[in-house]
MARVO-785508 format. One record per atom (N, C-alpha, C): residue number from 1; atom name; z, y, x. Coordinates in steps of 0.02 Angstrom, whole numbers. Layout:
<atoms>
+-----+-------+--------+--------+--------+
: num : atome :      w :      v :      u :
+-----+-------+--------+--------+--------+
: NUM :    CA :      Z :      Y :      X :
...
+-----+-------+--------+--------+--------+
</atoms>
This chain:
<atoms>
+-----+-------+--------+--------+--------+
: num : atome :      w :      v :      u :
+-----+-------+--------+--------+--------+
:   1 :     N :   2975 :   1548 :   2707 :
:   1 :    CA :   3027 :   1534 :   2756 :
:   1 :     C :   2997 :   1543 :   2825 :
:   2 :     N :   3036 :   1570 :   2870 :
:   2 :    CA :   3014 :   1580 :   2939 :
:   2 :     C :   2998 :   1512 :   2970 :
:   3 :     N :   2947 :   1511 :   3010 :
:   3 :    CA :   2925 :   1448 :   3041 :
:   3 :     C :   2979 :   1418 :   3085 :
:   4 :     N :   3014 :   1460 :   3123 :
:   4 :    CA :   3067 :   1436 :   3167 :
:   4 :     C :   3126 :   1407 :   3128 :
:   5 :     N :   3143 :   1439 :   3073 :
:   5 :    CA :   3198 :   1414 :   3031 :
:   5 :     C :   3178 :   1347 :   3000 :
:   6 :     N :   3116 :   1341 :   2979 :
:   6 :    CA :   3092 :   1279 :   2952 :
:   6 :     C :   3094 :   1223 :   3004 :
:   7 :     N :   3076 :   1240 :   3066 :
:   7 :    CA :   3079 :   1192 :   3121 :
:   7 :     C :   3151 :   1169 :   3133 :
:   8 :     N :   3198 :   1216 :   3130 :
:   8 :    CA :   3268 :   1199 :   3140 :
:   8 :     C :   3292 :   1150 :   3086 :
:   9 :     N :   3272 :   1162 :   3024 :
:   9 :    CA :   3292 :   1117 :   2969 :
:   9 :     C :   3262 :   1048 :   2978 :
:  10 :     N :   3199 :   1045 :   2998 :
:  10 :    CA :   3165 :    981 :   3010 :
:  10 :     C :   3200 :    943 :   3066 :
:  11 :     N :   3216 :    979 :   3120 :
:  11 :    CA :   3250 :    947 :   3177 :
:  11 :     C :   3320 :    925 :   3158 :
:  12 :     N :   3353 :    962 :   3113 :
:  12 :    CA :   3419 :    942 :   3089 :
:  12 :     C :   3413 :    876 :   3051 :
:  13 :     N :   3364 :    870 :   3007 :
:  13 :    CA :   3355 :    808 :   2970 :
:  13 :     C :   3342 :    749 :   3017 :
:  14 :     N :   3301 :    761 :   3068 :
:  14 :    CA :   3286 :    709 :   3118 :
:  14 :     C :   3349 :    689 :   3155 :
:  15 :     N :   3389 :    738 :   3175 :
:  15 :    CA :   3451 :    723 :   3212 :
:  15 :     C :   3500 :    685 :   3168 :
:  16 :     N :   3503 :    703 :   3103 :
:  16 :    CA :   3548 :    667 :   3058 :
:  16 :     C :   3526 :    595 :   3050 :
:  17 :     N :   3462 :    584 :   3043 :
:  17 :    CA :   3436 :    515 :   3036 :
:  17 :     C :   3448 :    474 :   3099 :
:  18 :     N :   3445 :    508 :   3157 :
:  18 :    CA :   3456 :    473 :   3220 :
:  18 :     C :   3530 :    467 :   3237 :
:  19 :     N :   3573 :    494 :   3194 :
:  19 :    CA :   3645 :    495 :   3203 :
:  19 :     C :   3665 :    527 :   3270 :
:  20 :     N :   3629 :    581 :   3287 :
:  20 :    CA :   3644 :    620 :   3347 :
:  20 :     C :   3695 :    674 :   3328 :
:  21 :     N :   3758 :    660 :   3340 :
:  21 :    CA :   3812 :    703 :   3317 :
:  21 :     C :   3809 :    772 :   3349 :
:  22 :     N :   3794 :    775 :   3414 :
:  22 :    CA :   3792 :    839 :   3450 :
:  22 :     C :   3736 :    884 :   3423 :
:  23 :     N :   3677 :    857 :   3417 :
:  23 :    CA :   3621 :    896 :   3392 :
:  23 :     C :   3632 :    917 :   3319 :
:  24 :     N :   3659 :    872 :   3279 :
:  24 :    CA :   3672 :    887 :   3209 :
:  24 :     C :   3722 :    945 :   3203 :
:  25 :     N :   3776 :    941 :   3240 :
:  25 :    CA :   3827 :    994 :   3236 :
:  25 :     C :   3799 :   1061 :   3261 :
:  26 :     N :   3762 :   1058 :   3316 :
:  26 :    CA :   3735 :   1120 :   3345 :
:  26 :     C :   3685 :   1152 :   3298 :
:  27 :     N :   3640 :   1113 :   3270 :
:  27 :    CA :   3589 :   1141 :   3225 :
:  27 :     C :   3620 :   1166 :   3160 :
:  28 :     N :   3672 :   1131 :   3136 :
:  28 :    CA :   3706 :   1155 :   3075 :
:  28 :     C :   3739 :   1222 :   3088 :
:  29 :     N :   3773 :   1229 :   3145 :
:  29 :    CA :   3805 :   1293 :   3161 :
:  29 :     C :   3754 :   1349 :   3167 :
:  30 :     N :   3697 :   1333 :   3197 :
:  30 :    CA :   3644 :   1384 :   3205 :
:  30 :     C :   3615 :   1404 :   3138 :
:  31 :     N :   3601 :   1355 :   3095 :
:  31 :    CA :   3574 :   1371 :   3029 :
:  31 :     C :   3625 :   1410 :   2987 :
:  32 :     N :   3689 :   1396 :   2996 :
:  32 :    CA :   3741 :   1434 :   2962 :
:  32 :     C :   3742 :   1506 :   2986 :
:  33 :     N :   3734 :   1516 :   3051 :
:  33 :    CA :   3732 :   1584 :   3079 :
:  33 :     C :   3671 :   1622 :   3052 :
:  34 :     N :   3615 :   1588 :   3044 :
:  34 :    CA :   3555 :   1619 :   3017 :
:  34 :     C :   3566 :   1638 :   2944 :
:  35 :     N :   3596 :   1593 :   2905 :
:  35 :    CA :   3610 :   1607 :   2835 :
:  35 :     C :   3659 :   1666 :   2828 :
:  36 :     N :   3709 :   1667 :   2870 :
:  36 :    CA :   3757 :   1722 :   2870 :
:  36 :     C :   3722 :   1788 :   2883 :
:  37 :     N :   3677 :   1788 :   2931 :
:  37 :    CA :   3638 :   1849 :   2947 :
:  37 :     C :   3594 :   1869 :   2888 :
:  38 :     N :   3567 :   1820 :   2852 :
:  38 :    CA :   3523 :   1835 :   2796 :
:  38 :     C :   3561 :   1868 :   2738 :
:  39 :     N :   3623 :   1848 :   2727 :
:  39 :    CA :   3660 :   1875 :   2670 :
:  39 :     C :   3704 :   1934 :   2689 :
:  40 :     N :   3705 :   1952 :   2754 :
:  40 :    CA :   3744 :   2009 :   2775 :
:  40 :     C :   3710 :   2073 :   2750 :
:  41 :     N :   3750 :   2123 :   2736 :
:  41 :    CA :   3722 :   2186 :   2712 :
:  41 :     C :   3724 :   2189 :   2636 :
:  42 :     N :   3690 :   2239 :   2609 :
:  42 :    CA :   3693 :   2252 :   2538 :
:  42 :     C :   3649 :   2204 :   2497 :
:  43 :     N :   3595 :   2179 :   2528 :
:  43 :    CA :   3549 :   2136 :   2491 :
:  43 :     C :   3528 :   2077 :   2535 :
:  44 :     N :   3526 :   2018 :   2505 :
:  44 :    CA :   3504 :   1958 :   2542 :
:  44 :     C :   3430 :   1965 :   2558 :
:  45 :     N :   3409 :   1939 :   2615 :
:  45 :    CA :   3339 :   1943 :   2636 :
:  45 :     C :   3322 :   1883 :   2678 :
:  46 :     N :   3258 :   1871 :   2686 :
:  46 :    CA :   3234 :   1816 :   2728 :
:  46 :     C :   3221 :   1844 :   2798 :
:  47 :     N :   3247 :   1810 :   2849 :
:  47 :    CA :   3237 :   1832 :   2918 :
:  47 :     C :   3168 :   1813 :   2943 :
:  48 :     N :   3140 :   1857 :   2985 :
:  48 :    CA :   3076 :   1841 :   3017 :
:  48 :     C :   3090 :   1795 :   3077 :
:  49 :     N :   3037 :   1768 :   3106 :
:  49 :    CA :   3045 :   1725 :   3165 :
:  49 :     C :   3080 :   1762 :   3222 :
:  50 :     N :   3063 :   1826 :   3232 :
:  50 :    CA :   3094 :   1865 :   3286 :
:  50 :     C :   3169 :   1873 :   3274 :
:  51 :     N :   3188 :   1884 :   3211 :
:  51 :    CA :   3259 :   1891 :   3195 :
:  51 :     C :   3295 :   1825 :   3203 :
:  52 :     N :   3263 :   1770 :   3183 :
:  52 :    CA :   3293 :   1704 :   3192 :
:  52 :     C :   3302 :   1690 :   3266 :
:  53 :     N :   3253 :   1710 :   3306 :
:  53 :    CA :   3257 :   1701 :   3379 :
:  53 :     C :   3317 :   1739 :   3408 :
:  54 :     N :   3329 :   1800 :   3382 :
:  54 :    CA :   3387 :   1839 :   3406 :
:  54 :     C :   3452 :   1804 :   3389 :
:  55 :     N :   3456 :   1774 :   3329 :
:  55 :    CA :   3517 :   1738 :   3309 :
:  55 :     C :   3527 :   1677 :   3355 :
:  56 :     N :   3473 :   1640 :   3369 :
:  56 :    CA :   3479 :   1582 :   3413 :
:  56 :     C :   3500 :   1604 :   3483 :
:  57 :     N :   3472 :   1659 :   3508 :
:  57 :    CA :   3491 :   1685 :   3574 :
:  57 :     C :   3565 :   1704 :   3575 :
:  58 :     N :   3589 :   1734 :   3521 :
:  58 :    CA :   3659 :   1753 :   3517 :
:  58 :     C :   3704 :   1691 :   3518 :
:  59 :     N :   3683 :   1640 :   3481 :
:  59 :    CA :   3722 :   1577 :   3480 :
:  59 :     C :   3722 :   1544 :   3549 :
:  60 :     N :   3665 :   1544 :   3583 :
:  60 :    CA :   3661 :   1515 :   3650 :
:  60 :     C :   3707 :   1553 :   3699 :
:  61 :     N :   3708 :   1619 :   3691 :
:  61 :    CA :   3751 :   1659 :   3735 :
:  61 :     C :   3825 :   1643 :   3722 :
:  62 :     N :   3843 :   1633 :   3659 :
:  62 :    CA :   3912 :   1613 :   3643 :
:  62 :     C :   3930 :   1548 :   3678 :
:  63 :     N :   3882 :   1501 :   3679 :
:  63 :    CA :   3895 :   1436 :   3711 :
:  63 :     C :   3906 :   1444 :   3786 :
:  64 :     N :   3865 :   1487 :   3818 :
:  64 :    CA :   3873 :   1498 :   3890 :
:  64 :     C :   3941 :   1530 :   3905 :
:  65 :     N :   3960 :   1580 :   3866 :
:  65 :    CA :   4023 :   1614 :   3877 :
:  65 :     C :   4082 :   1567 :   3864 :
:  66 :     N :   4077 :   1526 :   3813 :
:  66 :    CA :   4130 :   1478 :   3798 :
:  66 :     C :   4137 :   1427 :   3854 :
:  67 :     N :   4081 :   1404 :   3881 :
:  67 :    CA :   4083 :   1356 :   3936 :
:  67 :     C :   4118 :   1386 :   3997 :
:  68 :     N :   4103 :   1449 :   4011 :
:  68 :    CA :   4136 :   1483 :   4068 :
:  68 :     C :   4211 :   1489 :   4055 :
:  69 :     N :   4231 :   1506 :   3994 :
:  69 :    CA :   4302 :   1512 :   3977 :
:  69 :     C :   4337 :   1445 :   3983 :
:  70 :     N :   4304 :   1391 :   3959 :
:  70 :    CA :   4334 :   1325 :   3964 :
:  70 :     C :   4340 :   1303 :   4037 :
:  71 :     N :   4290 :   1320 :   4078 :
:  71 :    CA :   4294 :   1303 :   4149 :
:  71 :     C :   4354 :   1339 :   4181 :
:  72 :     N :   4363 :   1402 :   4163 :
:  72 :    CA :   4418 :   1441 :   4192 :
:  72 :     C :   4486 :   1412 :   4171 :
:  73 :     N :   4487 :   1380 :   4112 :
:  73 :    CA :   4549 :   1351 :   4087 :
:  73 :     C :   4556 :   1277 :   4106 :
:  74 :     N :   4512 :   1253 :   4150 :
:  74 :    CA :   4513 :   1183 :   4172 :
:  74 :     C :   4505 :   1133 :   4114 :
:  75 :     N :   4460 :   1150 :   4068 :
:  75 :    CA :   4445 :   1105 :   4011 :
:  75 :     C :   4372 :   1083 :   4018 :
:  76 :     N :   4360 :   1040 :   4067 :
:  76 :    CA :   4293 :   1019 :   4085 :
:  76 :     C :   4256 :    985 :   4027 :
:  77 :     N :   4292 :    944 :   3987 :
:  77 :    CA :   4258 :    908 :   3933 :
:  77 :     C :   4232 :    957 :   3880 :
:  78 :     N :   4271 :   1009 :   3865 :
:  78 :    CA :   4248 :   1059 :   3815 :
:  78 :     C :   4192 :   1101 :   3844 :
:  79 :     N :   4196 :   1117 :   3908 :
:  79 :    CA :   4143 :   1156 :   3941 :
:  79 :     C :   4078 :   1116 :   3940 :
:  80 :     N :   4082 :   1051 :   3952 :
:  80 :    CA :   4022 :   1008 :   3952 :
:  80 :     C :   3991 :   1007 :   3882 :
:  81 :     N :   4032 :   1004 :   3830 :
:  81 :    CA :   4008 :   1004 :   3761 :
:  81 :     C :   3971 :   1069 :   3746 :
:  82 :     N :   4000 :   1125 :   3767 :
:  82 :    CA :   3968 :   1191 :   3754 :
:  82 :     C :   3902 :   1195 :   3791 :
:  83 :     N :   3899 :   1171 :   3852 :
:  83 :    CA :   3837 :   1172 :   3891 :
:  83 :     C :   3784 :   1128 :   3858 :
:  84 :     N :   3804 :   1071 :   3832 :
:  84 :    CA :   3757 :   1026 :   3797 :
:  84 :     C :   3729 :   1060 :   3735 :
:  85 :     N :   3772 :   1095 :   3698 :
:  85 :    CA :   3749 :   1131 :   3639 :
:  85 :     C :   3701 :   1187 :   3659 :
:  86 :     N :   3717 :   1221 :   3714 :
:  86 :    CA :   3673 :   1274 :   3740 :
:  86 :     C :   3605 :   1247 :   3759 :
:  87 :     N :   3604 :   1187 :   3788 :
:  87 :    CA :   3540 :   1156 :   3807 :
:  87 :     C :   3497 :   1142 :   3746 :
:  88 :     N :   3529 :   1119 :   3692 :
:  88 :    CA :   3492 :   1107 :   3630 :
:  88 :     C :   3461 :   1172 :   3604 :
:  89 :     N :   3500 :   1226 :   3605 :
:  89 :    CA :   3476 :   1290 :   3580 :
:  89 :     C :   3422 :   1319 :   3625 :
:  90 :     N :   3426 :   1307 :   3691 :
:  90 :    CA :   3376 :   1333 :   3738 :
:  90 :     C :   3306 :   1308 :   3722 :
:  91 :     N :   3302 :   1249 :   3690 :
:  91 :    CA :   3236 :   1221 :   3673 :
:  91 :     C :   3200 :   1265 :   3622 :
:  92 :     N :   3236 :   1306 :   3586 :
:  92 :    CA :   3206 :   1349 :   3535 :
:  92 :     C :   3192 :   1419 :   3560 :
:  93 :     N :   3216 :   1435 :   3619 :
:  93 :    CA :   3208 :   1502 :   3648 :
:  93 :     C :   3147 :   1504 :   3694 :
:  94 :     N :   3117 :   1563 :   3701 :
:  94 :    CA :   3062 :   1569 :   3750 :
:  94 :     C :   3089 :   1558 :   3820 :
:  95 :     N :   3045 :   1538 :   3866 :
:  95 :    CA :   3068 :   1525 :   3935 :
:  95 :     C :   3095 :   1590 :   3964 :
:  96 :     N :   3148 :   1583 :   4003 :
:  96 :    CA :   3182 :   1640 :   4034 :
:  96 :     C :   3142 :   1667 :   4093 :
:  97 :     N :   3145 :   1732 :   4103 :
:  97 :    CA :   3112 :   1763 :   4161 :
:  97 :     C :   3150 :   1744 :   4224 :
:  98 :     N :   3114 :   1732 :   4278 :
:  98 :    CA :   3150 :   1721 :   4342 :
:  98 :     C :   3166 :   1790 :   4371 :
:  99 :     N :   3204 :   1790 :   4425 :
:  99 :    CA :   3228 :   1853 :   4454 :
:  99 :     C :   3170 :   1898 :   4477 :
: 100 :     N :   3118 :   1868 :   4506 :
: 100 :    CA :   3062 :   1908 :   4531 :
: 100 :     C :   3024 :   1942 :   4473 :
: 101 :     N :   3013 :   1906 :   4419 :
: 101 :    CA :   2978 :   1935 :   4361 :
: 101 :     C :   3020 :   1991 :   4330 :
: 102 :     N :   3085 :   1980 :   4325 :
: 102 :    CA :   3130 :   2031 :   4298 :
: 102 :     C :   3129 :   2093 :   4342 :
: 103 :     N :   3133 :   2083 :   4408 :
: 103 :    CA :   3132 :   2139 :   4454 :
: 103 :     C :   3068 :   2179 :   4448 :
: 104 :     N :   3012 :   2145 :   4438 :
: 104 :    CA :   2947 :   2179 :   4430 :
: 104 :     C :   2947 :   2221 :   4367 :
: 105 :     N :   2971 :   2193 :   4311 :
: 105 :    CA :   2973 :   2231 :   4248 :
: 105 :     C :   3019 :   2292 :   4253 :
: 106 :     N :   3076 :   2283 :   4286 :
: 106 :    CA :   3123 :   2339 :   4293 :
: 106 :     C :   3093 :   2392 :   4338 :
: 107 :     N :   3061 :   2372 :   4393 :
: 107 :    CA :   3030 :   2421 :   4438 :
: 107 :     C :   2977 :   2461 :   4402 :
: 108 :     N :   2938 :   2429 :   4359 :
: 108 :    CA :   2887 :   2465 :   4320 :
: 108 :     C :   2919 :   2514 :   4272 :
: 109 :     N :   2974 :   2494 :   4241 :
: 109 :    CA :   3009 :   2539 :   4194 :
: 109 :     C :   3040 :   2598 :   4231 :
: 110 :     N :   3067 :   2586 :   4291 :
: 110 :    CA :   3096 :   2640 :   4331 :
: 110 :     C :   3042 :   2690 :   4348 :
: 111 :     N :   2984 :   2666 :   4368 :
: 111 :    CA :   2929 :   2710 :   4385 :
: 111 :     C :   2904 :   2748 :   4324 :
: 112 :     N :   2899 :   2714 :   4267 :
: 112 :    CA :   2876 :   2745 :   4205 :
: 112 :     C :   2923 :   2799 :   4181 :
: 113 :     N :   2989 :   2786 :   4189 :
: 113 :    CA :   3038 :   2836 :   4167 :
: 113 :     C :   3048 :   2891 :   4218 :
: 114 :     N :   3024 :   2880 :   4280 :
: 114 :    CA :   3034 :   2929 :   4333 :
: 114 :     C :   3108 :   2933 :   4352 :
: 115 :     N :   3144 :   2878 :   4345 :
: 115 :    CA :   3216 :   2877 :   4358 :
: 115 :     C :   3230 :   2880 :   4432 :
: 116 :     N :   3280 :   2920 :   4450 :
: 116 :    CA :   3300 :   2926 :   4520 :
: 116 :     C :   3372 :   2907 :   4532 :
: 117 :     N :   3411 :   2902 :   4480 :
: 117 :    CA :   3481 :   2885 :   4488 :
: 117 :     C :   3510 :   2852 :   4427 :
: 118 :     N :   3575 :   2838 :   4430 :
: 118 :    CA :   3609 :   2802 :   4376 :
: 118 :     C :   3610 :   2842 :   4311 :
: 119 :     N :   3600 :   2908 :   4314 :
: 119 :    CA :   3601 :   2948 :   4254 :
: 119 :     C :   3544 :   2928 :   4206 :
: 120 :     N :   3490 :   2901 :   4233 :
: 120 :    CA :   3432 :   2882 :   4192 :
: 120 :     C :   3433 :   2808 :   4173 :
: 121 :     N :   3489 :   2773 :   4183 :
: 121 :    CA :   3493 :   2702 :   4168 :
: 121 :     C :   3476 :   2687 :   4095 :
: 122 :     N :   3501 :   2728 :   4049 :
: 122 :    CA :   3488 :   2718 :   3978 :
: 122 :     C :   3414 :   2722 :   3962 :
: 123 :     N :   3379 :   2769 :   3992 :
: 123 :    CA :   3307 :   2776 :   3980 :
: 123 :     C :   3269 :   2716 :   4007 :
: 124 :     N :   3289 :   2691 :   4065 :
: 124 :    CA :   3257 :   2632 :   4094 :
: 124 :     C :   3270 :   2571 :   4050 :
: 125 :     N :   3332 :   2562 :   4028 :
: 125 :    CA :   3350 :   2505 :   3985 :
: 125 :     C :   3309 :   2507 :   3920 :
: 126 :     N :   3300 :   2567 :   3893 :
: 126 :    CA :   3262 :   2574 :   3831 :
: 126 :     C :   3189 :   2552 :   3840 :
: 127 :     N :   3161 :   2562 :   3899 :
: 127 :    CA :   3093 :   2541 :   3913 :
: 127 :     C :   3088 :   2466 :   3928 :
: 128 :     N :   3139 :   2439 :   3961 :
: 128 :    CA :   3137 :   2369 :   3982 :
: 128 :     C :   3150 :   2321 :   3925 :
: 129 :     N :   3199 :   2336 :   3882 :
: 129 :    CA :   3220 :   2291 :   3828 :
: 129 :     C :   3162 :   2264 :   3787 :
: 130 :     N :   3116 :   2306 :   3761 :
: 130 :    CA :   3061 :   2277 :   3720 :
: 130 :     C :   3015 :   2231 :   3760 :
: 131 :     N :   3005 :   2245 :   3824 :
: 131 :    CA :   2961 :   2204 :   3865 :
: 131 :     C :   2991 :   2136 :   3879 :
: 132 :     N :   3057 :   2134 :   3885 :
: 132 :    CA :   3091 :   2071 :   3901 :
: 132 :     C :   3100 :   2029 :   3838 :
: 133 :     N :   3119 :   2060 :   3783 :
: 133 :    CA :   3124 :   2029 :   3717 :
: 133 :     C :   3149 :   1957 :   3716 :
: 134 :     N :   3213 :   1948 :   3733 :
: 134 :    CA :   3244 :   1882 :   3728 :
: 134 :     C :   3230 :   1835 :   3785 :
: 135 :     N :   3193 :   1857 :   3836 :
: 135 :    CA :   3179 :   1813 :   3892 :
: 135 :     C :   3226 :   1823 :   3950 :
: 136 :     N :   3275 :   1868 :   3941 :
: 136 :    CA :   3327 :   1877 :   3992 :
: 136 :     C :   3389 :   1906 :   3957 :
: 137 :     N :   3447 :   1886 :   3981 :
: 137 :    CA :   3510 :   1910 :   3953 :
: 137 :     C :   3519 :   1984 :   3969 :
: 138 :     N :   3550 :   2021 :   3924 :
: 138 :    CA :   3560 :   2092 :   3933 :
: 138 :     C :   3599 :   2108 :   3997 :
: 139 :     N :   3646 :   2066 :   4015 :
: 139 :    CA :   3685 :   2077 :   4076 :
: 139 :     C :   3641 :   2072 :   4138 :
: 140 :     N :   3596 :   2022 :   4138 :
: 140 :    CA :   3549 :   2015 :   4194 :
: 140 :     C :   3505 :   2076 :   4201 :
: 141 :     N :   3482 :   2102 :   4144 :
: 141 :    CA :   3439 :   2161 :   4144 :
: 141 :     C :   3476 :   2221 :   4172 :
: 142 :     N :   3536 :   2234 :   4146 :
: 142 :    CA :   3574 :   2292 :   4168 :
: 142 :     C :   3593 :   2286 :   4242 :
: 143 :     N :   3609 :   2226 :   4265 :
: 143 :    CA :   3625 :   2217 :   4336 :
: 143 :     C :   3565 :   2234 :   4380 :
: 144 :     N :   3506 :   2213 :   4358 :
: 144 :    CA :   3445 :   2228 :   4397 :
: 144 :     C :   3429 :   2302 :   4396 :
: 145 :     N :   3438 :   2335 :   4338 :
: 145 :    CA :   3427 :   2407 :   4334 :
: 145 :     C :   3475 :   2444 :   4380 :
: 146 :     N :   3539 :   2424 :   4379 :
: 146 :    CA :   3589 :   2454 :   4423 :
: 146 :     C :   3570 :   2444 :   4496 :
: 147 :     N :   3547 :   2384 :   4513 :
: 147 :    CA :   3530 :   2369 :   4583 :
: 147 :     C :   3472 :   2414 :   4605 :
: 148 :     N :   3423 :   2424 :   4562 :
: 148 :    CA :   3365 :   2464 :   4581 :
: 148 :     C :   3379 :   2539 :   4581 :
: 149 :     N :   3423 :   2561 :   4537 :
: 149 :    CA :   3439 :   2632 :   4534 :
: 149 :     C :   3494 :   2652 :   4582 :
: 150 :     N :   3536 :   2604 :   4599 :
: 150 :    CA :   3595 :   2619 :   4641 :
: 150 :     C :   3579 :   2615 :   4713 :
+-----+-------+--------+--------+--------+
</atoms>
């Protein structure tokens, strides 16, 4: 079993014993998403830590987007719940890059690709994505690439 998945299960048991409803629900949903990913496709398989990390990042992104939607609909209590769930999931993700670090990585990729305009955005994104690897949201990356190429 992947180390991260094992940690999630251990933390779920701890949250259940502590009667922490928010953490229990969040970790259960995350483990369900991981299990769904494992059985998707033609054959069931065990996810690696990197794949589990991608699932957790996807779940955290869902929480951020839901919180924004609830804020737009004036549902502050639901937005607060989604943000709290996102905070729990963030503990399992690598620390996010700040804007300066992201700009440096993008600038290096632009130079490496020899990009001069927006036509080469795809090539730059292809170089930046592996270097960032879950430490920045795709939208943040593309916005920075656009800013530097535009």
